[in-house]
N, C-alpha and C positions, 0 to 999 in steps of 0.2 A: 444603382444603389450600392454603396460601399458596405462591406462586411466589417463588423466590429472585431477588434483584436481579441483573440482568446488568450487568456493568461491563467496562471495558477490561481490567482485570486478570483477571477470570474468563474472558473470551473468549481472552485470550493464553494463559493456563494450559491451557485446553482444547485449543487448537491445538498447543501444544508437546507435550502428552501424547498426543493422538489422532493427530496427523499427523507427529510427530517434527519439527516445524517448527524450523528453525535460527535464524530471525529472524522476528519478528512485530511489526508496527506497527499499533496499533488507535487510532482516534480516534472519540470520542463526538461526533457531529454534532448531537446534540439538546440541547446546553447542559447536560448533566449528568443528564438524566432517564432515560437508558439506553434510548432508543427508536429511535435511528438511529446506525449505526456504519459506518465505512469502514475498510478494512484493506489491508495489504500482508503477504502470507504467503509465506515462503520455505521450501520443503520438498523434500527429495530424492524424496519420493513423487510429485512432479509430473513427474519425468523420463519422457519418452516419451509423455506424455499431451497431448491437445488441450486448448485453453482450456475447452471445454465439460466435458470429463471432469474437469479440475482443479476447476472450480466445483462439479460434482456431488459430488466427493470432500469438499470443504469443507462443502457443505450437508448432506451425510450425517453428517459428524463433529460438526456443530453443530446437528443437527436440533432438539433440545429448546430450545436457546438461541434459535435463529432464530424458533421458534414464539412466543416471548415478546416479540419486539421488532417494531417497525413497519417499519424499513428496514435493509437489509444490503447492502453492496457489498464485493467482494474483488478484489484484484489478486494473482494467483498466479504465482510464479516458482520455477524451480529455483535452487539455489545458484549454478550456473554463469551463468545468465541475470542474476541479481542482481549478481554480481561484474562481469560484462561491462558492465552498465548503470552501475554505480557508477564503474567505471574511465572510461567515456566522459564521465560527468558531471564527474568530477574533472579530466580532461584538458581539457575544454572550458572550465572555469572558472579554469584556472591562469593567473596573470598578469593576470587581469581585475580592474580596480579601478574603482569608480564605477558610474554607470548604464550600461545597455546602450546600444550605439552602432548598433543596427539601423537601417537606412535612412539612414546617414550615410556620408560618405567621409572617413576619417581623423578622425572625430569632428565633422565639419562637415556641415551640411545643404547639399546641392548647390544652387547658385544664390545663396548668401550671400557676403558679402565680408569675413568676419572672419578 
């Protein structure tokens, strides 16, 4: 019996169907051969659950798929956590143009004379 190919699309569809995920990002880290994936999964089913319980829920939902691949990592968030993080990300990048200025004072490295 031949195993079906695991792809970003098949994993995304399974998570939406099985966990009622509202947002799923899957990235094939294996260069397209379908052996290593990383993911961001947003589902209301994660509400009130610890990180370990969230991952167990995902691993149970994708038991057959995970058995066919080499590596799997997941970041699991509730819709509220995702919205909060998205808002923080957007507000921290507002008005920022050009390269990051970490380690500078007003865009200048301390001790220079420019």
